[in-house]
py3Dmol code that shows the C-alpha trace and the ligand (Angstrom):
import py3Dmol

protein = """\
ATOM      1  CA  MET A   1     -74.334-159.974 -68.574  1.00  0.00           C
ATOM      2  CA  ASP A   2     -73.359-157.576 -65.836  1.00  0.00           C
ATOM      3  CA  PHE A   3     -75.689-154.890 -64.625  1.00  0.00           C
ATOM      4  CA  ALA A   4     -73.451-152.009 -65.720  1.00  0.00           C
ATOM      5  CA  ILE A   5     -73.919-152.696 -69.382  1.00  0.00           C
ATOM      6  CA  SER A   6     -77.271-154.402 -69.647  1.00  0.00           C
ATOM      7  CA  PHE A   7     -79.219-151.295 -70.593  1.00  0.00           C
ATOM      8  CA  VAL A   8     -76.700-150.112 -73.185  1.00  0.00           C
ATOM      9  CA  TYR A   9     -76.500-153.589 -74.589  1.00  0.00           C
ATOM     10  CA  ASP A  10     -80.236-153.481 -75.258  1.00  0.00           C
ATOM     11  CA  TRP A  11     -79.710-150.274 -77.166  1.00  0.00           C
ATOM     12  CA  PHE A  12     -76.916-151.686 -79.301  1.00  0.00           C
ATOM     13  CA  ASP A  13     -78.638-154.976 -79.828  1.00  0.00           C
ATOM     14  CA  SER A  14     -81.763-153.354 -81.115  1.00  0.00           C
ATOM     15  CA  GLU A  15     -79.641-151.585 -83.740  1.00  0.00           C
ATOM     16  CA  LYS A  16     -79.362-154.783 -85.696  1.00  0.00           C
ATOM     17  CA  PRO A  17     -80.560-158.060 -84.237  1.00  0.00           C
ATOM     18  CA  MET A  18     -78.136-160.911 -84.878  1.00  0.00           C
ATOM     19  CA  THR A  19     -79.681-163.557 -87.097  1.00  0.00           C
ATOM     20  CA  GLN A  20     -79.179-167.279 -86.433  1.00  0.00           C
ATOM     21  CA  THR A  21     -76.503-167.839 -89.043  1.00  0.00           C
ATOM     22  CA  SER A  22     -73.284-169.764 -89.228  1.00  0.00           C
ATOM     23  CA  THR A  23     -71.567-166.606 -87.917  1.00  0.00           C
ATOM     24  CA  GLN A  24     -73.127-167.287 -84.549  1.00  0.00           C
ATOM     25  CA  GLU A  25     -71.884-170.884 -84.501  1.00  0.00           C
ATOM     26  CA  GLU A  26     -68.390-169.882 -85.634  1.00  0.00           C
ATOM     27  CA  ASN A  27     -68.474-167.158 -82.997  1.00  0.00           C
ATOM     28  CA  GLU A  28     -68.952-169.589 -80.163  1.00  0.00           C
ATOM     29  CA  LEU A  29     -65.533-171.116 -80.875  1.00  0.00           C
ATOM     30  CA  ILE A  30     -63.659-167.812 -80.890  1.00  0.00           C
ATOM     31  CA  ARG A  31     -62.027-166.514 -77.738  1.00  0.00           C
ATOM     32  CA  HIS A  32     -62.596-162.831 -76.889  1.00  0.00           C
ATOM     33  CA  VAL A  33     -61.315-160.765 -73.974  1.00  0.00           C
ATOM     34  CA  LEU A  34     -63.917-158.222 -72.934  1.00  0.00           C
ATOM     35  CA  LYS A  35     -63.187-158.136 -69.204  1.00  0.00           C
ATOM     36  CA  PRO A  36     -60.431-159.455 -66.912  1.00  0.00           C
ATOM     37  CA  LEU A  37     -62.621-162.351 -65.787  1.00  0.00           C
ATOM     38  CA  ASP A  38     -62.628-163.739 -69.335  1.00  0.00           C
ATOM     39  CA  LEU A  39     -59.231-165.136 -68.343  1.00  0.00           C
ATOM     40  CA  SER A  40     -59.012-167.548 -65.409  1.00  0.00           C
ATOM     41  CA  VAL A  41     -56.427-166.957 -62.688  1.00  0.00           C
ATOM     42  CA  GLN A  42     -54.264-169.687 -64.246  1.00  0.00           C
ATOM     43  CA  GLU A  43     -54.605-168.227 -67.745  1.00  0.00           C
ATOM     44  CA  THR A  44     -53.762-164.794 -66.376  1.00  0.00           C
ATOM     45  CA  GLU A  45     -50.645-166.171 -64.713  1.00  0.00           C
ATOM     46  CA  ASP A  46     -49.612-167.984 -67.912  1.00  0.00           C
ATOM     47  CA  LEU A  47     -50.118-164.778 -69.860  1.00  0.00           C
ATOM     48  CA  LEU A  48     -48.039-162.734 -67.391  1.00  0.00           C
ATOM     49  CA  ASP A  49     -45.301-165.398 -67.550  1.00  0.00           C
ATOM     50  CA  LEU A  50     -45.332-165.144 -71.337  1.00  0.00           C
ATOM     51  CA  ALA A  51     -45.169-161.327 -71.109  1.00  0.00           C
ATOM     52  CA  SER A  52     -42.160-161.596 -68.761  1.00  0.00           C
ATOM     53  CA  ASP A  53     -40.435-163.962 -71.180  1.00  0.00           C
ATOM     54  CA  ILE A  54     -41.136-161.514 -74.018  1.00  0.00           C
ATOM     55  CA  GLU A  55     -39.577-158.732 -71.933  1.00  0.00           C
ATOM     56  CA  LYS A  56     -36.403-160.792 -71.492  1.00  0.00           C
ATOM     57  CA  HIS A  57     -36.133-162.244 -75.013  1.00  0.00           C
ATOM     58  CA  ARG A  58     -37.737-159.751 -77.400  1.00  0.00           C
ATOM     59  CA  GLU A  59     -35.848-161.062 -80.442  1.00  0.00           C
ATOM     60  CA  LYS A  60     -37.316-164.570 -80.060  1.00  0.00           C
ATOM     61  CA  TYR A  61     -40.797-163.175 -80.707  1.00  0.00           C
ATOM     62  CA  ALA A  62     -39.948-160.863 -83.613  1.00  0.00           C
ATOM     63  CA  HIS A  63     -41.675-162.935 -86.312  1.00  0.00           C
ATOM     64  CA  VAL A  64     -44.179-165.161 -84.538  1.00  0.00           C
ATOM     65  CA  CYS A  65     -47.174-163.247 -85.974  1.00  0.00           C
ATOM     66  CA  ALA A  66     -45.761-162.715 -89.478  1.00  0.00           C
ATOM     67  CA  GLY A  67     -48.625-162.455 -91.959  1.00  0.00           C
ATOM     68  CA  LYS A  68     -51.212-161.690 -89.242  1.00  0.00           C
ATOM     69  CA  LYS A  69     -53.099-158.396 -89.007  1.00  0.00           C
ATOM     70  CA  LEU A  70     -54.455-156.497 -86.029  1.00  0.00           C
ATOM     71  CA  ALA A  71     -57.288-153.985 -86.561  1.00  0.00           C
ATOM     72  CA  THR A  72     -57.519-151.171 -84.026  1.00  0.00           C
ATOM     73  CA  LEU A  73     -61.034-149.695 -84.027  1.00  0.00           C
ATOM     74  CA  PHE A  74     -60.782-146.666 -81.770  1.00  0.00           C
ATOM     75  CA  TYR A  75     -64.006-144.651 -81.473  1.00  0.00           C
ATOM     76  CA  GLU A  76     -62.494-142.694 -78.561  1.00  0.00           C
ATOM     77  CA  PRO A  77     -59.114-140.902 -78.188  1.00  0.00           C
ATOM     78  CA  SER A  78     -56.111-142.884 -77.016  1.00  0.00           C
ATOM     79  CA  THR A  79     -52.357-142.623 -77.091  1.00  0.00           C
ATOM     80  CA  ARG A  80     -50.953-145.438 -74.973  1.00  0.00           C
ATOM     81  CA  THR A  81     -53.507-148.134 -75.545  1.00  0.00           C
ATOM     82  CA  ARG A  82     -53.744-147.796 -79.320  1.00  0.00           C
ATOM     83  CA  LEU A  83     -50.045-147.269 -79.874  1.00  0.00           C
ATOM     84  CA  SER A  84     -49.092-150.054 -77.496  1.00  0.00           C
ATOM     85  CA  PHE A  85     -51.467-152.454 -79.291  1.00  0.00           C
ATOM     86  CA  GLU A  86     -49.921-151.410 -82.590  1.00  0.00           C
ATOM     87  CA  ALA A  87     -46.367-151.636 -81.228  1.00  0.00           C
ATOM     88  CA  ALA A  88     -47.228-155.062 -79.801  1.00  0.00           C
ATOM     89  CA  MET A  89     -48.358-156.425 -83.156  1.00  0.00           C
ATOM     90  CA  LEU A  90     -45.429-154.851 -85.011  1.00  0.00           C
ATOM     91  CA  ASN A  91     -43.007-156.334 -82.425  1.00  0.00           C
ATOM     92  CA  LEU A  92     -44.480-159.748 -83.212  1.00  0.00           C
ATOM     93  CA  GLY A  93     -43.845-159.285 -86.930  1.00  0.00           C
ATOM     94  CA  GLY A  94     -47.500-158.692 -87.802  1.00  0.00           C
ATOM     95  CA  SER A  95     -49.111-155.612 -89.320  1.00  0.00           C
ATOM     96  CA  VAL A  96     -51.807-153.187 -88.237  1.00  0.00           C
ATOM     97  CA  LEU A  97     -54.709-151.282 -89.746  1.00  0.00           C
ATOM     98  CA  GLY A  98     -57.561-149.276 -88.268  1.00  0.00           C
ATOM     99  CA  PHE A  99     -58.929-145.884 -87.377  1.00  0.00           C
ATOM    100  CA  GLN A 100     -58.313-143.472 -84.520  1.00  0.00           C
ATOM    101  CA  SER A 101     -61.660-141.770 -84.112  1.00  0.00           C
ATOM    102  CA  ALA A 102     -65.323-142.296 -84.918  1.00  0.00           C
ATOM    103  CA  GLN A 103     -65.138-139.315 -87.329  1.00  0.00           C
ATOM    104  CA  ASN A 104     -62.580-141.190 -89.442  1.00  0.00           C
ATOM    105  CA  SER A 105     -64.720-144.302 -89.723  1.00  0.00           C
ATOM    106  CA  SER A 106     -68.032-145.275 -91.284  1.00  0.00           C
ATOM    107  CA  ALA A 107     -69.604-144.674 -87.856  1.00  0.00           C
ATOM    108  CA  SER A 108     -69.846-141.063 -89.064  1.00  0.00           C
ATOM    109  CA  LYS A 109     -72.099-142.377 -91.890  1.00  0.00           C
ATOM    110  CA  GLY A 110     -74.219-144.276 -89.396  1.00  0.00           C
ATOM    111  CA  GLU A 111     -72.713-147.764 -89.610  1.00  0.00           C
ATOM    112  CA  SER A 112     -73.362-149.920 -86.541  1.00  0.00           C
ATOM    113  CA  VAL A 113     -70.592-151.446 -84.437  1.00  0.00           C
ATOM    114  CA  ALA A 114     -72.034-154.852 -85.354  1.00  0.00           C
ATOM    115  CA  ASP A 115     -71.584-154.274 -89.094  1.00  0.00           C
ATOM    116  CA  THR A 116     -68.142-152.718 -88.702  1.00  0.00           C
ATOM    117  CA  ALA A 117     -66.981-155.721 -86.652  1.00  0.00           C
ATOM    118  CA  ARG A 118     -68.324-158.148 -89.203  1.00  0.00           C
ATOM    119  CA  VAL A 119     -66.687-156.351 -92.125  1.00  0.00           C
ATOM    120  CA  VAL A 120     -63.344-155.783 -90.395  1.00  0.00           C
ATOM    121  CA  SER A 121     -63.210-159.522 -89.629  1.00  0.00           C
ATOM    122  CA  CYS A 122     -62.706-159.961 -93.382  1.00  0.00           C
ATOM    123  CA  TYR A 123     -59.592-157.755 -93.279  1.00  0.00           C
ATOM    124  CA  ALA A 124     -57.899-158.648 -89.999  1.00  0.00           C
ATOM    125  CA  ASP A 125     -57.111-161.674 -87.797  1.00  0.00           C
ATOM    126  CA  ILE A 126     -57.827-159.931 -84.490  1.00  0.00           C
ATOM    127  CA  ILE A 127     -59.590-156.727 -83.401  1.00  0.00           C
ATOM    128  CA  ALA A 128     -58.913-154.293 -80.548  1.00  0.00           C
ATOM    129  CA  ILE A 129     -61.854-151.936 -80.018  1.00  0.00           C
ATOM    130  CA  ARG A 130     -62.297-148.877 -77.811  1.00  0.00           C
ATOM    131  CA  HIS A 131     -65.695-147.208 -77.605  1.00  0.00           C
ATOM    132  CA  PRO A 132     -67.299-144.546 -75.383  1.00  0.00           C
ATOM    133  CA  LYS A 133     -70.388-146.729 -74.831  1.00  0.00           C
ATOM    134  CA  GLU A 134     -70.316-149.565 -72.336  1.00  0.00           C
ATOM    135  CA  GLY A 135     -71.032-152.871 -74.031  1.00  0.00           C
ATOM    136  CA  ALA A 136     -69.879-151.912 -77.561  1.00  0.00           C
ATOM    137  CA  PRO A 137     -66.962-154.424 -77.579  1.00  0.00           C
ATOM    138  CA  MET A 138     -69.349-157.148 -76.471  1.00  0.00           C
ATOM    139  CA  VAL A 139     -71.626-156.376 -79.404  1.00  0.00           C
ATOM    140  CA  ALA A 140     -68.583-156.371 -81.708  1.00  0.00           C
ATOM    141  CA  SER A 141     -67.577-159.796 -80.357  1.00  0.00           C
ATOM    142  CA  GLN A 142     -70.989-161.213 -81.199  1.00  0.00           C
ATOM    143  CA  HIS A 143     -70.698-160.190 -84.818  1.00  0.00           C
ATOM    144  CA  ALA A 144     -66.977-160.578 -85.492  1.00  0.00           C
ATOM    145  CA  THR A 145     -65.524-163.809 -86.822  1.00  0.00           C
ATOM    146  CA  VAL A 146     -62.100-163.114 -85.261  1.00  0.00           C
ATOM    147  CA  PRO A 147     -61.072-162.543 -81.614  1.00  0.00           C
ATOM    148  CA  VAL A 148     -62.112-159.186 -80.147  1.00  0.00           C
ATOM    149  CA  ILE A 149     -60.238-157.421 -77.341  1.00  0.00           C
ATOM    150  CA  ASN A 150     -61.933-154.675 -75.355  1.00  0.00           C
ATOM    151  CA  ALA A 151     -59.501-151.748 -75.305  1.00  0.00           C
ATOM    152  CA  GLY A 152     -61.810-149.744 -73.003  1.00  0.00           C
ATOM    153  CA  ASP A 153     -65.599-149.287 -73.088  1.00  0.00           C
ATOM    154  CA  GLY A 154     -66.961-146.113 -71.493  1.00  0.00           C
ATOM    155  CA  GLY A 155     -66.706-146.192 -67.706  1.00  0.00           C
ATOM    156  CA  HIS A 156     -66.972-149.970 -67.661  1.00  0.00           C
ATOM    157  CA  GLN A 157     -63.897-152.196 -68.214  1.00  0.00           C
ATOM    158  CA  HIS A 158     -60.351-152.078 -69.556  1.00  0.00           C
ATOM    159  CA  PRO A 159     -58.906-155.603 -69.338  1.00  0.00           C
ATOM    160  CA  THR A 160     -55.575-154.983 -71.084  1.00  0.00           C
ATOM    161  CA  GLN A 161     -54.790-152.110 -68.713  1.00  0.00           C
ATOM    162  CA  THR A 162     -55.524-154.550 -65.889  1.00  0.00           C
ATOM    163  CA  LEU A 163     -53.075-157.107 -67.302  1.00  0.00           C
ATOM    164  CA  THR A 164     -50.547-154.271 -67.462  1.00  0.00           C
ATOM    165  CA  ASP A 165     -51.273-153.350 -63.834  1.00  0.00           C
ATOM    166  CA  LEU A 166     -51.015-156.973 -62.695  1.00  0.00           C
ATOM    167  CA  MET A 167     -47.693-157.425 -64.472  1.00  0.00           C
ATOM    168  CA  THR A 168     -46.390-154.240 -62.840  1.00  0.00           C
ATOM    169  CA  ILE A 169     -47.540-155.200 -59.348  1.00  0.00           C
ATOM    170  CA  ARG A 170     -46.136-158.707 -59.721  1.00  0.00           C
ATOM    171  CA  ALA A 171     -42.797-157.393 -60.965  1.00  0.00           C
ATOM    172  CA  LEU A 172     -42.521-154.850 -58.138  1.00  0.00           C
ATOM    173  CA  LYS A 173     -43.810-156.960 -55.260  1.00  0.00           C
ATOM    174  CA  GLY A 174     -42.902-160.435 -56.486  1.00  0.00           C
ATOM    175  CA  HIS A 175     -46.463-161.718 -56.072  1.00  0.00           C
ATOM    176  CA  LEU A 176     -50.166-160.869 -56.346  1.00  0.00           C
ATOM    177  CA  GLY A 177     -52.407-160.978 -53.262  1.00  0.00           C
ATOM    178  CA  ASP A 178     -51.652-160.378 -49.564  1.00  0.00           C
ATOM    179  CA  MET A 179     -51.435-156.627 -49.924  1.00  0.00           C
ATOM    180  CA  THR A 180     -53.350-153.375 -49.506  1.00  0.00           C
ATOM    181  CA  VAL A 181     -53.999-151.515 -52.723  1.00  0.00           C
ATOM    182  CA  GLY A 182     -55.108-147.889 -52.492  1.00  0.00           C
ATOM    183  CA  LEU A 183     -57.147-146.625 -55.423  1.00  0.00           C
ATOM    184  CA  CYS A 184     -57.366-142.852 -55.504  1.00  0.00           C
ATOM    185  CA  GLY A 185     -59.254-140.346 -57.646  1.00  0.00           C
ATOM    186  CA  ASP A 186     -62.158-141.003 -59.970  1.00  0.00           C
ATOM    187  CA  LEU A 187     -63.367-144.391 -58.806  1.00  0.00           C
ATOM    188  CA  LYS A 188     -66.808-143.844 -60.310  1.00  0.00           C
ATOM    189  CA  PHE A 189     -65.966-143.412 -63.982  1.00  0.00           C
ATOM    190  CA  GLY A 190     -62.483-144.941 -63.997  1.00  0.00           C
ATOM    191  CA  ARG A 191     -62.788-148.174 -65.958  1.00  0.00           C
ATOM    192  CA  THR A 192     -59.216-149.163 -65.079  1.00  0.00           C
ATOM    193  CA  VAL A 193     -60.238-149.144 -61.404  1.00  0.00           C
ATOM    194  CA  HIS A 194     -63.298-151.323 -62.010  1.00  0.00           C
ATOM    195  CA  SER A 195     -61.331-153.881 -64.007  1.00  0.00           C
ATOM    196  CA  LEU A 196     -58.439-153.942 -61.548  1.00  0.00           C
ATOM    197  CA  ILE A 197     -60.727-154.576 -58.567  1.00  0.00           C
ATOM    198  CA  HIS A 198     -62.452-157.419 -60.432  1.00  0.00           C
ATOM    199  CA  ALA A 199     -59.101-159.011 -61.198  1.00  0.00           C
ATOM    200  CA  LEU A 200     -57.424-158.521 -57.814  1.00  0.00           C
ATOM    201  CA  VAL A 201     -60.230-159.889 -55.643  1.00  0.00           C
ATOM    202  CA  ARG A 202     -59.393-163.330 -57.046  1.00  0.00           C
ATOM    203  CA  TYR A 203     -56.073-163.344 -55.132  1.00  0.00           C
ATOM    204  CA  PRO A 204     -56.099-164.256 -51.419  1.00  0.00           C
ATOM    205  CA  GLY A 205     -55.382-161.626 -48.788  1.00  0.00           C
ATOM    206  CA  MET A 206     -56.326-158.573 -50.845  1.00  0.00           C
ATOM    207  CA  ARG A 207     -57.427-155.410 -49.082  1.00  0.00           C
ATOM    208  CA  PHE A 208     -58.535-152.161 -50.696  1.00  0.00           C
ATOM    209  CA  SER A 209     -58.430-148.556 -49.585  1.00  0.00           C
ATOM    210  CA  LEU A 210     -60.811-146.570 -51.792  1.00  0.00           C
ATOM    211  CA  ILE A 211     -59.955-142.874 -51.724  1.00  0.00           C
ATOM    212  CA  SER A 212     -62.246-140.459 -53.564  1.00  0.00           C
ATOM    213  CA  PRO A 213     -64.551-137.487 -53.150  1.00  0.00           C
ATOM    214  CA  PRO A 214     -68.093-138.656 -52.222  1.00  0.00           C
ATOM    215  CA  GLU A 215     -69.305-137.885 -55.779  1.00  0.00           C
ATOM    216  CA  LEU A 216     -66.701-140.173 -57.332  1.00  0.00           C
ATOM    217  CA  ARG A 217     -67.008-143.264 -55.124  1.00  0.00           C
ATOM    218  CA  VAL A 218     -66.946-146.718 -56.751  1.00  0.00           C
ATOM    219  CA  PRO A 219     -70.301-147.686 -58.280  1.00  0.00           C
ATOM    220  CA  ASP A 220     -72.657-149.796 -56.160  1.00  0.00           C
ATOM    221  CA  TYR A 221     -72.216-152.826 -58.387  1.00  0.00           C
ATOM    222  CA  ILE A 222     -68.513-152.902 -57.463  1.00  0.00           C
ATOM    223  CA  ARG A 223     -68.996-152.156 -53.757  1.00  0.00           C
ATOM    224  CA  GLU A 224     -71.931-154.530 -53.237  1.00  0.00           C
ATOM    225  CA  ASP A 225     -71.538-157.272 -55.846  1.00  0.00           C
ATOM    226  CA  VAL A 226     -67.763-157.567 -55.916  1.00  0.00           C
ATOM    227  CA  LEU A 227     -66.305-156.336 -52.625  1.00  0.00           C
ATOM    228  CA  LYS A 228     -69.058-156.981 -50.083  1.00  0.00           C
ATOM    229  CA  ALA A 229     -70.300-160.142 -51.787  1.00  0.00           C
ATOM    230  CA  GLY A 230     -66.751-161.538 -51.820  1.00  0.00           C
ATOM    231  CA  ASN A 231     -66.066-160.536 -48.161  1.00  0.00           C
ATOM    232  CA  ILE A 232     -63.110-158.473 -49.317  1.00  0.00           C
ATOM    233  CA  PRO A 233     -61.864-156.024 -46.667  1.00  0.00           C
ATOM    234  CA  PHE A 234     -62.072-152.430 -47.875  1.00  0.00           C
ATOM    235  CA  THR A 235     -62.332-148.913 -46.529  1.00  0.00           C
ATOM    236  CA  GLU A 236     -63.687-145.790 -48.207  1.00  0.00           C
ATOM    237  CA  SER A 237     -62.251-142.412 -47.369  1.00  0.00           C
ATOM    238  CA  GLU A 238     -61.822-138.934 -48.749  1.00  0.00           C
ATOM    239  CA  SER A 239     -58.319-138.376 -47.441  1.00  0.00           C
ATOM    240  CA  LEU A 240     -55.189-139.550 -49.228  1.00  0.00           C
ATOM    241  CA  GLU A 241     -53.018-138.187 -46.383  1.00  0.00           C
ATOM    242  CA  ASP A 242     -54.844-140.329 -43.803  1.00  0.00           C
ATOM    243  CA  SER A 243     -54.716-143.494 -45.899  1.00  0.00           C
ATOM    244  CA  ILE A 244     -51.299-143.422 -47.523  1.00  0.00           C
ATOM    245  CA  SER A 245     -49.228-144.915 -44.683  1.00  0.00           C
ATOM    246  CA  GLY A 246     -51.042-148.275 -44.798  1.00  0.00           C
ATOM    247  CA  LEU A 247     -50.636-148.946 -48.529  1.00  0.00           C
ATOM    248  CA  ASP A 248     -48.458-151.387 -50.466  1.00  0.00           C
ATOM    249  CA  ILE A 249     -49.545-149.964 -53.829  1.00  0.00           C
ATOM    250  CA  LEU A 250     -51.070-146.574 -54.584  1.00  0.00           C
ATOM    251  CA  TYR A 251     -53.016-146.507 -57.870  1.00  0.00           C
ATOM    252  CA  MET A 252     -53.670-142.885 -58.825  1.00  0.00           C
ATOM    253  CA  THR A 253     -56.263-142.020 -61.462  1.00  0.00           C
ATOM    254  CA  ARG A 254     -57.300-139.012 -63.513  1.00  0.00           C
ATOM    255  CA  VAL A 255     -60.733-137.440 -63.036  1.00  0.00           C
ATOM    256  CA  GLN A 256     -62.480-138.616 -66.230  1.00  0.00           C
ATOM    257  CA  LYS A 257     -63.494-135.278 -67.743  1.00  0.00           C
ATOM    258  CA  GLU A 258     -65.167-136.847 -70.795  1.00  0.00           C
ATOM    259  CA  ARG A 259     -67.694-138.757 -68.653  1.00  0.00           C
ATOM    260  CA  PHE A 260     -69.041-135.729 -66.745  1.00  0.00           C
ATOM    261  CA  PHE A 261     -72.406-134.318 -67.624  1.00  0.00           C
ATOM    262  CA  ASN A 262     -71.485-130.780 -66.646  1.00  0.00           C
ATOM    263  CA  GLU A 263     -68.213-128.929 -66.705  1.00  0.00           C
ATOM    264  CA  GLU A 264     -68.730-127.181 -63.354  1.00  0.00           C
ATOM    265  CA  ASP A 265     -68.662-130.513 -61.534  1.00  0.00           C
ATOM    266  CA  TYR A 266     -65.495-131.500 -63.362  1.00  0.00           C
ATOM    267  CA  ILE A 267     -63.787-128.211 -62.498  1.00  0.00           C
ATOM    268  CA  ARG A 268     -64.772-128.568 -58.851  1.00  0.00           C
ATOM    269  CA  LEU A 269     -63.455-132.134 -58.595  1.00  0.00           C
ATOM    270  CA  LYS A 270     -60.519-132.278 -60.997  1.00  0.00           C
ATOM    271  CA  ASP A 271     -57.825-131.335 -58.495  1.00  0.00           C
ATOM    272  CA  SER A 272     -59.223-133.313 -55.557  1.00  0.00           C
ATOM    273  CA  TYR A 273     -55.902-135.160 -55.194  1.00  0.00           C
ATOM    274  CA  ILE A 274     -52.404-134.089 -56.070  1.00  0.00           C
ATOM    275  CA  LEU A 275     -49.687-136.490 -54.983  1.00  0.00           C
ATOM    276  CA  THR A 276     -46.530-134.616 -53.990  1.00  0.00           C
ATOM    277  CA  GLU A 277     -43.173-135.577 -52.469  1.00  0.00           C
ATOM    278  CA  GLU A 278     -44.394-133.998 -49.229  1.00  0.00           C
ATOM    279  CA  LYS A 279     -47.404-136.361 -49.072  1.00  0.00           C
ATOM    280  CA  LEU A 280     -45.150-139.302 -49.934  1.00  0.00           C
ATOM    281  CA  LYS A 281     -43.147-138.750 -46.731  1.00  0.00           C
ATOM    282  CA  LYS A 282     -45.862-140.664 -44.868  1.00  0.00           C
ATOM    283  CA  ALA A 283     -45.801-143.610 -47.296  1.00  0.00           C
ATOM    284  CA  ARG A 284     -43.800-146.806 -46.851  1.00  0.00           C
ATOM    285  CA  PRO A 285     -40.420-146.962 -48.590  1.00  0.00           C
ATOM    286  CA  ASP A 286     -41.723-149.859 -50.685  1.00  0.00           C
ATOM    287  CA  MET A 287     -45.141-148.371 -51.572  1.00  0.00           C
ATOM    288  CA  TYR A 288     -45.095-148.193 -55.357  1.00  0.00           C
ATOM    289  CA  ILE A 289     -47.121-145.631 -57.284  1.00  0.00           C
ATOM    290  CA  LEU A 290     -49.036-146.735 -60.371  1.00  0.00           C
ATOM    291  CA  HIS A 291     -51.144-144.687 -62.784  1.00  0.00           C
ATOM    292  CA  PRO A 292     -52.717-145.918 -66.040  1.00  0.00           C
ATOM    293  CA  LEU A 293     -51.856-142.530 -67.608  1.00  0.00           C
ATOM    294  CA  PRO A 294     -52.517-140.004 -69.041  1.00  0.00           C
ATOM    295  CA  ARG A 295     -51.689-137.909 -65.996  1.00  0.00           C
ATOM    296  CA  VAL A 296     -53.230-134.481 -65.646  1.00  0.00           C
ATOM    297  CA  ASN A 297     -52.513-132.884 -62.230  1.00  0.00           C
ATOM    298  CA  GLU A 298     -52.939-135.797 -59.876  1.00  0.00           C
ATOM    299  CA  ILE A 299     -49.231-136.607 -59.601  1.00  0.00           C
ATOM    300  CA  ALA A 300     -46.808-133.693 -59.357  1.00  0.00           C
ATOM    301  CA  VAL A 301     -43.960-133.987 -61.861  1.00  0.00           C
ATOM    302  CA  GLU A 302     -41.458-133.894 -58.954  1.00  0.00           C
ATOM    303  CA  VAL A 303     -42.684-137.394 -57.977  1.00  0.00           C
ATOM    304  CA  ASP A 304     -41.393-138.875 -61.260  1.00  0.00           C
ATOM    305  CA  LYS A 305     -37.868-139.116 -59.870  1.00  0.00           C
ATOM    306  CA  ASP A 306     -38.998-140.893 -56.687  1.00  0.00           C
ATOM    307  CA  PRO A 307     -37.837-144.542 -56.879  1.00  0.00           C
ATOM    308  CA  ARG A 308     -41.376-145.594 -55.968  1.00  0.00           C
ATOM    309  CA  ALA A 309     -42.869-143.984 -59.104  1.00  0.00           C
ATOM    310  CA  ALA A 310     -43.617-146.943 -61.389  1.00  0.00           C
ATOM    311  CA  TYR A 311     -46.033-145.492 -63.951  1.00  0.00           C
ATOM    312  CA  PHE A 312     -43.648-145.180 -66.876  1.00  0.00           C
ATOM    313  CA  ARG A 313     -42.396-148.714 -66.328  1.00  0.00           C
ATOM    314  CA  GLN A 314     -46.061-149.734 -66.189  1.00  0.00           C
ATOM    315  CA  ALA A 315     -46.630-148.195 -69.653  1.00  0.00           C
ATOM    316  CA  GLN A 316     -43.738-150.257 -71.016  1.00  0.00           C
ATOM    317  CA  TYR A 317     -45.241-153.441 -69.568  1.00  0.00           C
ATOM    318  CA  GLY A 318     -48.424-152.628 -71.504  1.00  0.00           C
ATOM    319  CA  VAL A 319     -46.669-153.570 -74.726  1.00  0.00           C
ATOM    320  CA  TYR A 320     -45.477-156.946 -73.390  1.00  0.00           C
ATOM    321  CA  VAL A 321     -48.870-157.998 -72.026  1.00  0.00           C
ATOM    322  CA  ARG A 322     -50.570-157.011 -75.281  1.00  0.00           C
ATOM    323  CA  MET A 323     -47.994-159.041 -77.221  1.00  0.00           C
ATOM    324  CA  ALA A 324     -48.727-161.991 -74.948  1.00  0.00           C
ATOM    325  CA  LEU A 325     -52.498-161.536 -75.310  1.00  0.00           C
ATOM    326  CA  ILE A 326     -52.398-161.281 -79.109  1.00  0.00           C
ATOM    327  CA  MET A 327     -50.295-164.472 -79.266  1.00  0.00           C
ATOM    328  CA  THR A 328     -52.629-166.277 -76.881  1.00  0.00           C
ATOM    329  CA  LEU A 329     -55.838-165.338 -78.718  1.00  0.00           C
ATOM    330  CA  LEU A 330     -54.318-166.169 -82.096  1.00  0.00           C
ATOM    331  CA  GLY A 331     -53.150-169.526 -80.760  1.00  0.00           C
ATOM    332  CA  VAL A 332     -49.500-168.760 -81.569  1.00  0.00           C
ATOM    333  CA  GLU A 333     -47.124-171.142 -79.796  1.00  0.00           C
ATOM    334  CA  LYS A 334     -44.358-169.779 -77.604  1.00  0.00           C
ATOM    335  CA  PRO A 335     -41.111-170.146 -79.590  1.00  0.00           C
ATOM    336  CA  CYS A 336     -38.360-172.254 -78.001  1.00  0.00           C
TER     337      CYS A 336
END
"""
ligand_1 = """\
12
NCD
C -56.969 -145.109 -69.184
C -58.261 -145.277 -69.958
O -58.300 -145.033 -71.163
O -59.219 -145.655 -69.308
N -55.867 -144.859 -70.018
C -55.234 -145.883 -70.632
O -55.817 -146.700 -71.301
N -53.923 -146.009 -70.385
C -57.065 -144.143 -68.078
C -57.503 -142.749 -68.385
O -57.790 -142.384 -69.532
O -57.563 -141.974 -67.441
"""
view = py3Dmol.view(width=600, height=400)
view.addModel(protein, "pdb")
view.setStyle({"model": 0}, {"cartoon": {"style": "trace"}})
view.addModel(ligand_1, "xyz")
view.setStyle({"model": 1}, {"stick": {}})
view.zoomTo()
view.show()
């Protein structure tokens, strides 16, 4: 278990200890995706290939999950992730059920994530869960009897956004690895950043330029245990202007308001970076701009028409990778 979630895991686990039942044995055979590293590099490549095939031949996949159900358990707000999971399952001919906020679920009555996961396993074939607490999807996976996908847990991980990002980078650059990726904004709380770094360090020739205010630098467990431990070249800086010219990809992120303990800090930091056409003059002509969205102020709307702006295309890829992931975890064969 990684350091970032160990203490929260203890909290969840003590809610309801898992008994040694057949559920545990069944569980060991089920494949979950809680973090990007739950898929090997080869599996990731296969999944991205499948997503690309889906993009090209949507009609071929229209019924492959007929009769299957996806449950979306969203304890935290979401537009893209929840809707793209739902669109993904509907595109595959399956159906969806779920809730959009903790208030609309039995969590408001005090039900544990463990119990909800166990019960929802009786209604659905696969679960996508988003939760504000790090480690909640892992707890769900230990009690569910169907595959569980982490759709974002607190400031920790967001593996399906990472698959989306990888598909986008691969489509734009033709390959993964041998490039400098700039990550800019809230690198402390941004779970998409943490997951993307974990995934990208597995490709040779990766370099990172980490651009953030000092208060929002990447957590130590990423800097020390992932980057330094893996001998991955990286720089940390406060200035987007100084860093932009050396980048192949610029990954902008929103300052994560909901993870701040006090509003004053958020207000002070929220507009630390605003990418404009003027700033883009220093960037390479083939430096693509990604953003997991939602955008607040960090990319001026004028940038949307720049040919290097790839964030809306990225959102579209999110549906294809989620279709590919659902098929993979349900063991659905690729149609001929
Ligand atoms: C991201 C998330 O939820 O972490 N959004 C998303 O899933 N597309 C990024 C964010 O909310 O800033």
